C-alpha positions as CSV (number, residue, x, y, z in Angstrom):
1,M,99.4,282.1,111.8
2,A,96.5,282.5,114.3
3,G,97.5,283.5,117.8
4,D,95.7,280.7,119.5
5,K,97.9,277.8,118.4
6,I,101.6,277.2,118.1
7,I,104.0,274.2,117.9
8,A,106.1,273.9,121.1
9,I,109.6,272.4,120.3
10,C,110.4,270.7,123.6
11,Q,114.1,270.2,124.2
12,L,115.9,268.1,126.9
13,G,119.4,266.9,127.5
14,G,121.4,269.9,126.2
15,E,123.2,272.7,127.9
16,F,122.9,276.5,128.0
17,E,125.9,278.5,126.8
18,T,126.3,282.2,127.4
19,D,127.3,284.3,124.4
20,K,129.4,287.4,124.5
21,D,126.4,289.7,124.5
22,G,125.0,287.8,127.5
23,S,122.3,285.9,125.5
24,L,121.8,282.2,126.1
25,S,121.9,279.5,123.5
26,Y,121.0,275.9,123.9
27,K,123.3,273.2,122.5
28,G,122.7,269.5,122.1
29,G,120.0,267.3,123.6
30,D,116.9,265.8,122.1
31,A,113.8,267.5,120.8
32,H,110.1,266.7,120.2
33,A,107.2,268.8,118.9
34,I,103.8,269.2,120.6
35,D,100.8,271.2,119.3
36,V,99.6,273.7,121.9
37,D,96.5,275.8,121.7
38,E,94.4,277.9,124.1
39,Q,92.4,275.0,125.3
40,M,95.3,273.0,126.6
41,K,95.8,272.9,130.3
42,F,99.2,273.2,132.0
43,N,99.0,269.8,133.7
44,D,98.1,268.1,130.4
45,F,100.9,269.8,128.6
46,K,103.4,268.9,131.3
47,T,102.2,265.3,131.4
48,E,102.6,265.0,127.7
49,V,106.2,266.4,127.9
50,A,107.0,264.0,130.8
51,E,105.7,261.0,128.9
52,M,107.6,262.1,125.8
53,F,110.9,262.2,127.5
54,N,110.3,259.4,130.0
55,C,110.6,261.7,133.0
56,S,108.7,262.0,136.2
57,F,106.0,264.7,136.1
58,N,107.3,266.2,139.4
59,A,110.9,266.2,138.3
60,I,110.8,268.7,135.4
61,L,110.6,272.4,135.0
62,L,109.4,274.1,131.8
63,K,110.9,277.4,130.6
64,Y,110.9,279.5,127.5
65,F,112.3,282.8,126.1
66,L,110.2,285.8,125.3
67,P,110.4,286.9,121.7
68,G,113.5,289.0,121.2
69,N,114.9,288.2,124.6
70,K,117.4,285.4,124.9
71,K,118.8,286.5,128.2
72,T,115.9,285.6,130.6
73,L,114.2,282.3,130.9
74,I,110.5,282.4,131.8
75,T,109.0,279.6,133.9
76,I,105.7,277.9,133.0
77,S,104.1,276.7,136.2
78,N,100.3,277.1,135.7
79,D,97.6,277.5,133.1
80,K,98.0,281.3,133.0
81,D,101.7,281.0,132.3
82,L,101.0,278.6,129.4
83,Q,98.4,280.9,127.9
84,R,100.9,283.8,128.2
85,M,103.5,281.8,126.3
86,I,100.9,281.1,123.5
87,K,99.9,284.8,123.4
88,F,103.5,286.1,123.4
89,N,104.4,283.8,120.5
90,G,101.2,284.2,118.6
91,D,102.9,285.6,115.6
92,S,105.3,282.7,115.4
93,V,104.7,279.2,114.1
94,T,106.9,277.6,116.8
95,T,108.4,278.4,120.2
96,D,111.2,276.6,122.1
97,V,110.3,275.1,125.4
98,F,113.3,273.9,127.5
99,V,112.7,270.9,129.8
100,I,114.9,271.1,132.8
101,L,115.3,268.3,135.3
102,E,115.1,269.6,138.9
103,E,118.1,268.7,140.9
104,I,117.8,267.5,144.4
105,V,121.0,268.8,146.0
106,E,122.7,268.6,149.4
107,P,123.2,271.7,151.5
108,D,126.9,272.1,150.5
109,V,126.1,271.9,146.7
110,S,125.2,275.0,144.8
111,N,121.9,275.1,143.0
112,M,123.2,275.0,139.4
113,P,121.1,274.4,136.2
114,A,120.6,270.8,135.4
115,S,123.2,269.3,133.1
116,R,124.7,265.9,132.5
117,S,128.0,266.9,134.1
118,S,126.5,268.3,137.4
119,R,123.3,266.2,137.9
120,T,122.9,264.4,141.2
121,T,120.6,261.5,141.5
122,L,117.1,261.8,142.9
123,S,118.0,259.3,145.6
124,E,119.4,262.1,147.7
125,S,115.9,263.2,148.5
126,V,114.5,259.8,149.3
127,P,114.1,259.1,153.1
128,P,115.5,255.9,154.4
129,V,112.3,254.0,154.7
130,D,110.6,251.2,152.7
131,V,108.9,252.6,149.6
132,V,105.2,251.8,149.4
133,D,104.1,253.9,146.5
134,D,105.9,255.5,143.5
135,M,104.8,258.6,141.7
136,V,104.8,258.2,138.0
137,D,103.7,261.2,136.0
138,G,101.5,262.4,138.7
139,N,99.8,259.0,139.3
140,I,100.3,256.9,142.5
141,I,101.1,253.3,141.5
142,P,100.8,250.7,144.3
143,L,103.5,248.1,144.6
144,G,100.9,245.4,144.2
145,A,99.3,246.9,141.1
146,S,99.1,244.8,137.9
147,L,101.4,245.5,135.0
148,D,98.6,247.0,133.0
149,D,98.2,249.8,135.6
150,V,101.5,251.3,134.7
151,V,102.0,253.9,132.1
152,D,104.2,252.8,129.2
153,T,107.2,255.0,128.5
154,N,109.8,255.1,125.8
155,H,113.5,254.3,126.5
156,I,115.4,257.4,125.6
157,D,118.9,257.1,124.2
158,M,121.2,260.1,123.7
159,N,124.5,260.2,121.8
160,I,127.2,262.5,123.1
161,D,130.6,262.4,121.5
162,D,129.5,259.3,119.6
163,T,129.1,257.3,122.8
164,Q,125.7,256.1,123.8
165,I,124.5,257.2,127.2
166,D,121.5,255.5,128.9
167,L,119.6,258.6,129.9
168,P,116.7,257.0,132.0
169,D,119.3,255.3,134.2
170,E,120.8,258.7,134.9
171,I,117.5,260.2,136.0
172,S,115.7,257.2,137.5
173,P,114.8,257.3,141.1
174,I,117.2,255.4,143.3
175,L,115.1,253.7,145.9
176,P,116.2,252.9,149.5
177,L,117.5,249.6,150.8
178,T,115.4,248.2,153.5
179,G,118.4,247.6,155.8
180,S,118.4,243.8,155.4
181,N,121.9,242.4,156.0
182,D,121.2,238.8,156.5
183,E,123.6,236.1,155.3
184,K,121.5,235.2,152.2
185,H,121.7,238.7,150.8
186,V,125.4,239.0,151.5
187,K,126.0,235.6,149.9
188,T,124.0,236.6,146.8
189,A,125.9,239.8,146.2
190,Q,129.4,238.8,147.4
191,Q,130.3,237.8,143.8
192,W,130.3,241.5,143.0
193,Q,132.6,242.6,145.8
194,N,135.7,242.7,143.6
195,T,134.1,244.2,140.4
196,I,136.1,247.4,141.2
197,T,139.7,246.7,142.1
198,G,141.3,250.2,142.1
199,V,143.5,252.6,140.1
200,G,144.5,251.3,136.7
201,Q,141.5,249.0,136.2
202,R,140.2,249.3,132.7
203,F,136.8,249.0,131.2
204,S,135.5,248.7,127.6
205,S,133.1,251.5,127.9
206,V,131.5,254.0,130.3
207,H,128.4,251.9,130.4
208,E,130.4,248.8,131.6
209,F,132.1,250.9,134.3
210,R,128.8,252.2,135.6
211,E,127.2,248.8,135.7
212,L,130.2,247.3,137.6
213,L,130.2,250.3,140.0
214,R,126.5,249.7,140.8
215,K,127.2,246.0,141.6
216,Y,130.2,247.0,143.7
217,A,128.0,249.4,145.7
218,I,125.3,246.8,146.2
219,A,127.8,244.2,147.3
220,H,129.4,246.7,149.8
221,Q,126.0,248.1,150.9
222,F,126.6,251.8,150.3
223,A,125.1,254.4,148.0
224,F,126.9,256.9,145.8
225,K,126.2,259.9,143.7
226,Y,127.6,261.2,140.4
227,K,129.6,264.4,140.5
228,K,130.6,264.2,136.8
229,N,129.0,261.8,134.4
230,D,129.3,262.0,130.6
231,S,130.6,260.0,127.7
232,H,134.3,260.1,128.6
233,R,134.6,260.7,132.4
234,V,132.8,259.7,135.5
235,T,133.4,261.0,139.0
236,V,131.6,259.5,141.9
237,K,131.5,260.1,145.7
238,C,129.9,258.3,148.6
239,K,126.5,259.7,149.3
240,A,127.1,259.9,153.0
241,E,128.0,263.4,154.3
242,G,131.7,263.7,154.9
243,C,132.7,260.2,153.8
244,P,136.0,260.4,151.8
245,W,135.2,257.5,149.4
246,R,135.8,258.7,145.9
247,I,136.5,257.3,142.4
248,H,137.3,259.0,139.1
249,A,137.6,257.2,135.8
250,S,138.1,258.7,132.3
251,R,138.8,257.7,128.8
252,L,142.4,256.7,127.8
253,S,143.5,259.0,125.0
254,T,143.1,257.7,121.4
255,T,141.0,254.7,122.7
256,Q,137.5,254.0,123.8
257,L,138.8,252.3,127.0
258,I,137.8,253.8,130.4
259,C,140.4,253.6,133.1
260,I,140.2,254.4,136.9
261,K,142.6,257.3,137.4
262,K,141.9,258.1,141.1
263,M,140.3,256.2,143.9
264,N,140.0,256.6,147.7
265,P,138.6,253.2,148.8
266,T,138.1,254.2,152.5
267,H,134.7,254.6,154.0
268,T,134.2,256.6,157.2
269,C,130.4,256.3,157.1
270,E,128.5,253.4,158.5
271,G,127.5,252.2,155.0
272,A,124.0,250.9,154.6
273,V,123.0,251.5,158.2
274,V,123.3,255.3,157.6
275,T,122.7,255.8,153.9
276,N,120.2,252.9,153.5
277,G,120.3,253.2,149.7
278,N,121.8,251.6,146.6
279,Q,122.2,252.2,142.9
280,A,119.6,249.7,141.6
281,T,118.8,251.2,138.2
282,R,116.3,249.8,135.8
283,S,119.1,248.6,133.4
284,W,120.6,246.8,136.4
285,V,117.2,245.2,137.1
286,A,117.0,244.2,133.4
287,S,120.4,242.5,133.5
288,I,119.4,240.6,136.6
289,I,116.0,239.3,135.3
290,K,116.8,238.9,131.6
291,E,117.6,235.2,131.7
292,K,114.6,234.4,133.9
293,L,112.4,236.4,131.5
294,K,113.5,234.1,128.7
295,V,112.0,231.1,130.5
296,F,109.0,232.9,132.0
297,P,107.7,235.6,129.5
298,N,104.9,236.4,131.9
299,Y,107.3,237.2,134.8
300,K,105.3,239.9,136.7
301,P,106.8,243.1,138.1
302,K,105.4,242.4,141.6
303,D,107.3,239.1,141.4
304,I,110.4,240.8,140.3
305,V,110.1,243.2,143.3
306,N,109.8,240.2,145.6
307,D,112.7,238.3,144.0
308,I,115.1,241.2,144.0
309,K,114.2,241.9,147.7
310,Q,114.8,238.3,148.7
311,E,118.0,237.7,146.7
312,Y,119.7,241.1,147.1
313,G,118.0,242.8,149.9
314,I,117.1,245.7,147.6
315,Q,113.6,247.3,147.8
316,L,112.5,248.3,144.3
317,N,109.2,250.1,143.6
318,Y,106.8,248.7,141.1
319,F,107.7,251.1,138.3
320,Q,111.4,250.2,138.5
321,A,110.6,246.5,138.2
322,W,108.2,247.1,135.3
323,R,110.6,249.4,133.4
324,G,113.4,246.9,134.0
325,K,111.2,244.2,132.5
326,E,110.5,246.4,129.5
327,I,114.2,247.0,129.0
328,A,115.0,243.3,129.3
329,K,112.2,242.5,126.8
330,E,113.7,244.9,124.3
331,Q,117.1,243.4,124.8
332,L,115.7,239.9,124.2
333,Q,113.3,240.8,121.4
334,G,115.3,243.5,119.7
335,S,114.7,247.2,119.4
336,Y,111.3,248.5,118.4
337,K,112.9,251.4,116.5
338,E,115.3,249.2,114.7
339,A,112.5,246.9,113.6
340,Y,110.9,249.7,111.7
341,N,114.2,250.4,110.0
342,Q,114.4,246.8,109.0
343,L,111.1,246.9,107.0
344,P,112.6,247.5,103.6
345,L,114.8,244.5,103.9
346,F,112.0,242.5,105.6
347,C,109.6,243.1,102.7
348,E,112.3,242.1,100.2
349,R,113.0,238.9,102.1
350,I,109.3,238.0,102.2
351,M,109.0,238.2,98.4
352,E,112.4,236.4,97.9
353,T,111.5,233.5,100.1
354,N,107.9,233.3,99.0
355,P,107.7,234.1,95.3
356,G,104.4,235.4,94.2
357,S,103.8,237.2,97.6
358,L,103.2,240.9,98.0
359,A,104.9,242.8,100.8
360,T,105.1,246.6,100.6
361,F,105.2,249.6,102.9
362,T,105.0,253.4,102.8
363,T,106.4,256.1,105.0
364,K,105.4,259.7,105.6
365,E,107.4,262.8,104.5
366,D,109.4,262.7,107.7
367,S,110.3,259.0,107.0
368,S,108.1,257.8,109.9
369,F,106.2,254.5,109.4
370,H,102.8,254.8,107.7
371,R,101.6,251.4,106.3
372,L,102.7,247.9,105.8
373,F,100.8,245.3,103.5
374,V,101.6,241.6,103.5
375,S,99.9,238.8,101.5
376,F,101.7,235.5,101.0
377,H,101.5,233.5,97.8
378,A,100.1,230.5,99.6
379,S,97.2,232.6,100.8
380,L,96.5,234.2,97.5
381,Y,96.7,230.9,95.6
382,G,94.5,229.1,98.2
383,F,91.9,231.8,98.1
384,I,91.6,231.9,94.3
385,Q,91.8,228.1,93.8
386,G,89.7,226.8,96.6
387,C,87.7,229.4,98.6
388,R,84.4,231.0,97.8
389,P,84.8,234.5,96.3
390,L,83.9,236.0,99.7
391,L,86.1,238.2,101.8
392,F,85.6,239.6,105.3
393,L,87.2,243.0,106.1
394,D,87.7,244.1,109.6
395,S,90.3,245.6,111.9
396,V,91.8,245.2,115.4
397,P,93.7,247.8,117.4
398,L,97.2,247.0,118.4
399,K,98.5,247.6,121.9
400,S,102.1,247.8,121.0
401,K,104.5,250.5,122.0
402,Y,103.6,252.5,119.0
403,Q,100.0,251.5,118.8
404,G,98.6,251.2,115.3
405,T,95.8,249.1,113.8
406,L,95.8,245.7,112.0
407,L,93.6,245.6,108.9
408,A,92.7,242.2,107.5
409,A,91.0,240.4,104.7
410,T,90.0,236.8,105.6
411,A,88.1,234.2,103.7
412,A,86.0,231.1,104.6
413,D,87.4,227.7,103.4
414,G,85.2,224.8,102.3
415,D,84.8,223.7,105.9
416,D,83.9,227.2,107.1
417,G,87.3,227.7,108.7
418,V,89.1,231.0,108.8
419,F,91.6,231.4,105.9
420,P,93.8,234.5,106.1
421,V,94.3,236.2,102.7
422,A,96.0,239.5,103.4
423,F,96.7,241.9,106.3
424,A,98.2,245.4,106.9
425,V,99.6,247.3,109.8
426,V,98.8,251.0,109.7
427,D,99.6,253.8,112.0
428,A,95.9,254.7,112.4
429,E,92.7,253.4,110.9
430,T,91.5,256.0,108.4
431,N,89.5,256.1,105.1
432,D,92.7,256.6,103.2
433,D,94.3,253.5,104.9
434,W,91.4,251.3,103.9
435,H,91.6,252.7,100.4
436,W,95.3,251.9,100.2
437,F,94.8,248.4,101.7
438,L,92.1,247.6,99.0
439,L,94.4,248.9,96.3
440,Q,97.2,246.5,97.4
441,L,94.7,243.7,97.7
442,K,93.4,244.3,94.2
443,S,97.0,244.1,93.0
444,A,97.7,240.9,94.9
445,L,94.5,239.3,93.5
446,S,95.1,240.3,89.9
447,T,94.5,236.8,88.6
448,A,91.1,236.4,90.3
449,T,88.3,236.4,87.7
450,C,85.1,236.0,89.7
451,P,83.3,239.0,91.3
452,I,84.1,239.1,95.0
453,T,81.5,239.6,97.7
454,F,82.8,241.7,100.6
455,V,81.3,241.6,104.1
456,A,82.4,244.7,105.9
457,D,81.3,247.9,107.7
458,K,79.8,250.5,105.4
459,Q,81.6,253.2,107.2
460,K,85.4,254.0,107.2
461,G,85.1,254.8,103.5
462,L,84.7,251.1,102.6
463,R,81.5,251.6,100.7
464,E,83.1,254.0,98.2
465,S,86.5,252.3,98.1
466,I,85.1,248.8,97.4
467,A,82.9,250.1,94.6
468,E,85.7,252.1,93.1
469,I,88.5,249.5,93.3
470,F,86.6,246.2,92.9
471,K,84.2,247.1,90.1
472,G,81.4,244.6,89.7
473,S,81.9,243.3,93.2
474,F,79.3,243.2,96.0
475,H,79.3,244.8,99.4
476,G,77.3,243.1,102.1
477,Y,77.1,245.4,105.2
478,C,78.2,243.8,108.4
479,L,75.1,243.1,110.6
480,R,77.0,243.6,113.8
481,Y,78.0,247.2,112.9
482,L,74.5,248.0,111.6
483,T,73.0,246.8,114.9
484,E,75.4,249.1,116.9
485,Q,74.5,252.0,114.7
486,L,70.8,251.3,115.0
487,V,70.8,251.4,118.8
488,K,73.1,254.4,118.8
489,D,70.9,256.4,116.5
490,L,67.6,255.7,118.3
491,K,66.9,258.8,120.3
492,G,64.1,257.5,122.5
493,Q,64.9,255.6,125.7
494,F,64.0,252.0,125.4
495,S,64.2,249.3,128.0
496,H,66.7,246.4,127.7
497,E,63.9,244.0,126.8
498,V,62.5,246.3,124.1
499,K,66.0,246.7,122.6
500,R,66.5,243.0,122.6
501,L,63.2,242.4,120.8
502,M,64.0,245.0,118.2
503,I,67.4,243.5,117.5
504,E,65.9,240.0,117.2
505,D,63.5,241.3,114.6
506,F,66.3,243.2,112.9
507,Y,68.3,239.9,112.6
508,A,65.2,238.1,111.4
509,A,64.7,240.7,108.7
510,A,68.4,240.3,107.6
511,Y,68.2,236.5,107.4
512,A,64.7,236.4,105.8
513,P,65.0,234.6,102.4
514,T,62.0,236.3,100.8
515,P,60.7,239.9,100.6
516,E,57.5,238.8,102.3
517,E,59.3,237.5,105.3
518,F,61.5,240.6,105.4
519,E,58.4,242.8,105.4
520,R,56.8,240.8,108.2
521,S,59.9,241.3,110.4
522,I,60.2,245.0,109.9
523,E,56.5,245.5,110.5
524,S,57.1,243.9,113.9
525,I,59.8,246.5,114.5
526,K,57.3,249.2,113.4
527,S,54.9,248.2,116.1
528,I,57.7,248.9,118.7
529,S,59.3,252.0,117.2
530,L,58.4,254.0,114.1
531,E,61.8,255.6,114.4
532,A,63.6,252.2,114.1
533,Y,61.3,251.2,111.2
534,N,62.2,254.4,109.3
535,W,65.9,253.9,110.1
536,I,65.7,250.4,108.5
537,L,64.0,251.8,105.3
538,Q,66.8,254.3,104.9
539,S,69.6,251.9,105.7
540,E,70.2,250.6,102.2
541,Y,68.8,247.2,103.1
542,L,69.5,246.0,99.5
543,N,73.1,245.6,100.9
544,W,72.3,243.6,104.0
545,A,69.0,241.8,103.7
546,N,69.2,238.3,102.2
547,A,65.9,238.8,100.4
548,F,67.4,241.5,98.2
549,F,71.2,241.1,98.3
550,Q,72.6,240.3,94.8
551,G,75.9,238.9,95.9
552,A,76.7,235.4,97.4
553,R,77.4,235.7,101.1
554,Y,76.5,232.0,101.9
555,N,74.6,233.3,104.9
556,H,77.7,235.0,106.5
557,M,76.3,238.2,107.9
558,T,79.1,239.7,110.0
559,S,82.6,240.8,109.2
560,N,84.3,239.5,112.4
561,F,84.5,236.0,110.9
562,G,88.3,236.1,111.2
563,E,88.5,236.3,115.0
564,L,91.0,233.4,115.1
565,F,93.4,235.5,112.9
566,Y,92.8,238.6,115.0
567,S,93.7,236.7,118.2
568,W,97.1,235.8,116.6
569,A,97.8,239.5,116.1
570,S,96.6,240.4,119.6
571,D,98.9,237.7,121.1
572,A,101.9,239.1,119.2
573,N,101.3,242.8,119.1
574,E,103.7,243.5,122.0
575,L,106.6,242.5,119.7
576,P,108.5,244.8,117.4
577,I,106.7,245.1,114.1
578,T,108.8,242.7,112.0
579,Q,108.7,240.0,114.7
580,M,104.9,240.5,115.0
581,V,104.5,239.9,111.3
582,D,106.8,236.9,111.4
583,V,104.8,235.4,114.3
584,I,101.6,235.8,112.2
585,R,103.4,234.2,109.2
586,G,104.4,231.3,111.4
587,K,100.8,230.9,112.6
588,I,99.5,230.8,109.0
589,M,102.2,228.4,108.0
590,E,101.3,226.1,110.8
591,L,97.6,226.4,110.0
592,I,98.1,225.5,106.3
593,Y,100.2,222.4,107.2
594,T,97.8,221.2,109.9
595,R,94.7,221.5,107.7
596,R,96.4,220.0,104.7
597,T,97.5,217.0,106.8
598,D,94.0,216.6,108.3
599,S,92.2,216.8,105.0
600,N,94.4,214.0,103.6
601,Q,92.6,211.7,106.0
602,W,89.1,212.7,104.9
603,L,87.1,210.1,102.9
604,T,84.0,212.1,102.3
605,R,83.3,214.0,99.0
606,L,82.3,217.1,101.0
607,T,84.1,218.7,103.9
608,P,83.0,217.3,107.3
609,S,80.9,220.2,108.4
610,V,79.2,220.5,105.1
611,E,78.6,216.8,104.9
612,E,76.8,217.1,108.3
613,K,74.6,220.0,107.0
614,L,73.6,218.0,103.9
615,E,72.7,215.0,106.1
616,K,70.5,217.2,108.3
617,E,68.7,218.5,105.2
618,S,68.2,214.9,103.9
619,L,66.4,213.9,107.1
620,K,63.6,216.5,106.3
621,V,62.8,214.8,103.0
622,R,60.6,212.1,104.5
623,S,57.7,214.5,105.2
624,L,57.8,216.1,101.7
625,Q,55.8,215.2,98.6
626,V,57.1,215.8,95.1
627,L,54.8,216.3,92.2
628,L,56.7,215.1,89.1
629,S,56.6,217.0,85.9
630,A,57.8,216.5,82.3
631,G,60.1,219.4,82.5
632,R,62.9,220.3,85.0
633,T,60.7,222.3,87.3
634,F,59.0,220.5,90.2
635,E,56.5,221.3,92.9
636,V,57.3,220.1,96.4
637,R,54.6,220.1,99.2
638,G,55.2,220.0,102.9
639,D,54.5,222.7,105.5
640,S,54.6,225.0,102.4
641,I,54.5,224.6,98.7
642,E,57.8,225.3,97.0
643,V,59.0,225.2,93.4
644,V,62.3,223.7,92.5
645,D,64.2,224.4,89.2
646,I,66.9,221.7,88.9
647,D,68.7,223.3,85.9
648,H,69.1,226.7,87.6
649,W,69.8,225.3,91.1
650,D,66.9,227.3,92.4
651,C,64.2,226.7,95.0
652,S,61.5,229.2,95.9
653,C,62.5,228.8,99.6
654,K,65.9,230.4,98.6
655,G,67.8,228.0,100.8
656,W,69.7,226.5,97.9
657,Q,70.8,229.9,96.6
658,L,71.8,231.3,100.0
659,T,73.9,228.4,101.2
660,G,75.2,226.8,98.0
661,L,73.8,223.4,99.3
662,P,70.6,221.7,98.0
663,C,67.8,222.4,100.4
664,C,65.5,219.6,101.6
665,H,63.1,220.4,98.7
666,A,65.8,220.1,96.1
667,I,67.1,216.9,97.7
668,A,63.6,215.4,97.5
669,V,63.3,216.2,93.8
670,L,66.9,214.9,93.1
671,S,66.0,211.6,94.9
672,C,62.9,211.2,92.8
673,I,64.7,211.7,89.5
674,G,67.7,209.5,90.5
675,C,70.3,212.2,90.8
676,S,72.9,212.6,93.6
677,P,72.7,215.7,95.8
678,Y,76.5,215.8,95.7
679,D,76.5,216.8,92.1
680,Y,74.4,219.8,93.0
681,C,76.6,221.2,95.8
682,S,78.8,224.2,95.2
683,R,82.3,223.1,94.2
684,Y,83.8,225.2,97.1
685,F,82.5,222.6,99.6
686,M,84.2,219.7,97.9
687,T,87.1,218.1,99.8
688,E,89.1,218.4,96.6
689,S,88.7,222.2,96.6
690,Y,89.6,222.3,100.3
691,R,92.8,220.5,99.6
692,S,93.5,223.0,96.8
693,T,93.1,225.8,99.4
694,Y,95.9,224.4,101.5
695,S,98.1,223.0,98.7
696,E,100.8,225.7,98.8
697,S,103.1,226.3,101.7
698,I,104.5,229.4,103.3
699,N,108.3,229.4,103.6
700,P,110.4,230.7,106.6
701,I,112.1,234.0,106.3
702,P,115.7,233.4,107.6
703,D,118.0,236.2,108.9
704,F,115.7,239.1,108.0
705,D,117.4,241.1,110.8
706,R,120.8,241.0,109.1
707,P,122.0,244.3,107.6
708,A,120.9,244.9,104.0
709,M,123.3,244.0,101.2
710,K,124.7,246.8,99.1
711,D,122.6,245.8,96.0
712,S,119.4,246.0,98.0
713,S,116.9,248.2,96.0
714,Q,115.8,249.9,99.2
715,L,119.1,250.3,100.9
716,A,118.8,254.0,101.2
717,V,115.3,254.0,102.7
718,T,115.1,254.9,106.3
719,V,111.9,254.1,108.3
720,T,111.4,255.5,111.8
721,P,108.7,254.7,114.3
722,P,105.3,256.5,113.9
723,P,104.7,259.5,116.2
724,T,101.9,257.6,117.9
725,R,102.4,256.6,121.6
726,R,100.5,254.2,123.8
727,P,98.3,256.4,126.0
728,P,98.6,256.4,129.8
729,G,96.6,253.9,131.9
730,R,95.5,250.3,131.4
731,P,95.0,249.3,127.8
732,T,91.4,248.4,127.1
733,T,90.6,244.8,126.5
734,K,86.9,245.3,126.0
735,K,85.5,244.6,122.6
736,I,82.8,246.8,121.3
737,G,79.9,244.8,120.0
738,T,76.2,244.4,120.1
739,Q,76.4,243.1,123.6
740,D,77.7,246.5,124.7
741,V,74.7,248.4,123.3
742,M,72.4,246.0,124.9
743,K,73.3,246.8,128.5
744,R,70.4,247.1,130.9
745,Q,69.6,250.8,131.5
746,L,69.1,252.2,135.0
747,Q,65.4,252.2,135.9
748,C,63.8,254.2,138.7
749,S,61.7,252.1,141.1
750,K,59.6,255.1,142.0
751,C,58.5,256.6,138.7
752,K,59.6,253.7,136.4
753,G,61.5,256.1,134.3
754,L,64.9,255.2,132.7
755,G,68.3,256.8,133.2
756,H,68.1,257.4,137.0
757,N,67.2,255.7,140.3
758,K,64.9,256.6,143.1
759,S,67.5,258.6,145.0
760,T,67.9,261.1,142.1
761,C,64.3,261.0,141.0
762,K,62.7,264.4,140.5
763,E,59.2,263.2,140.6
764,T,57.3,264.4,143.7
765,L,55.1,262.1,145.8
């Protein structure tokens, strides 16, 4: 392997053991892998490690062994140290990096390596003052910041001796009490004064003991620290120097019960007045706010901080409140990780409860989630029976804990409403993912007979995949994506006004019904920019210009037609994957029921919006003159002279062919020969077809979170979350579109040049 890149196996939570020859070996803990190369900076590497293990940036040390030397740990503390590690291990594929949590110790405590049995809480270094800011992975987060300002972190669970330990609670900062001792606070917490009664008291688990101990400390207004803390024993002392208060609990032999074995209940310290601290962990915060979060899902962290302060006299920082909310959400909604493992059963339940549906998933070699495809029978049937053979392909990024992208195929019903046909969740949007999605879609639409017109971006491998998988279909390039690419590719600097005019002409060229009108529009662009004109000529305009396109797009030019559907996914993407899909299912189910009910009240032959369009065309007939002929081809005169062929549903204005509705020229001819325009409208616009679209129902999926039965065909399949993680910082809510490329450029008031202002202008007077 090349010496400029290695895989760092980062390990946390284990312990070093000394072998007979003096070498050290690392036992237990959790491990994650990170690619490291010569371009990586130390701070970036440490930040990624801190995020991976849900630790504070400033609370970890990174160490490694030199090749062939297992006796001496080398510290990584700057860029040079990191580069040395890469160089020293250049002949190896991997290297072990040990993540050690720095202990904050009191003067009488020896400075030992961090471990679960000797770790003290970080609260011992916190001064007894109100906390204004909290450091999270090197970033200062104000207490009043919004939720989106906080970095998302994973909750880390570790199993020691088959007992689950909540690691973040062990290492979370313990923030100081503000010293409030008013009656309200005492009254709120007094219910916890007897949660710890003394020697002999038993608890169902270590977790229960810790939680009750924290409440006891809050009620009695003192802070404690762990001296021993593992899966079967807990020893705790008062944090105040010299105070004799102690408690020791351990597991009763042959049981899982924890019993208090020793306790000195006497305090010689002055309690909260001196220590000014408490054990308000994030899991404790979660337990306090969980019920309120059920009622108020938008309960904000800053409100949690205020409520905890008022009700318990405890000053949290923003991150504790935010993380507590995240834990409470996971407790209410279910585990994100478990949701991925439920996918095999979930897909089976979809197809069991909705026969004719297709729900399938794939995993990578390491069993991590890769792709999920879902298409309900009601959607497939409705599309084939009642919708135009027209599909819009687009994607939307998901802002869930494990990110991902939603791919979707939506159709237009007879009233030009969004009709979801199929969707997929993929770990990342790639050419291969789109190819896989289209393969599943082809399988789901196996009974479709008409060639389908797709409106989609020509990038992302869609051009090749559509042509390969849906042979004989048509691919209309999305005008929105083309516009973005046009502006991006133009090398010259154009003013906002010039760009706007070019885009207007570009759209006019796309909508132009005839080659002559198309030519006039691009000639207008040529007068502005020869570069833009040449770009259009090379852009495969046969796939996007109405004048040349062979498929039937019904004047739909952009792929973002399904924005209603994408909004459903965006509203639910914070949920675990199975719940997100089920929310989308519920939305489609409700949509089908509502539109079916509404259409049963319609009395018109065409759907309401199409009926209105036909009426508008009919009003134009008065100014037209029809020259009758013995055949079925007629000449219609008005502002222009058009030729109408009744048998072929054709007019030289191309309006009839492009929309599927008779244009005003056709309506004029039909009126003269005594035919009804309704008989010459596309069947897809009929109320009867609309009702066929929504004739099938989507059924609920009950108890999909129940353990799989033994006869389940996918019982042995394990699905783990994808390795993707939500990046630090506020998730973007900005949609990239043509409006973004049309932003006004900075213009100098001195030289009138673009891209700078007068203060940075290099022109001399």
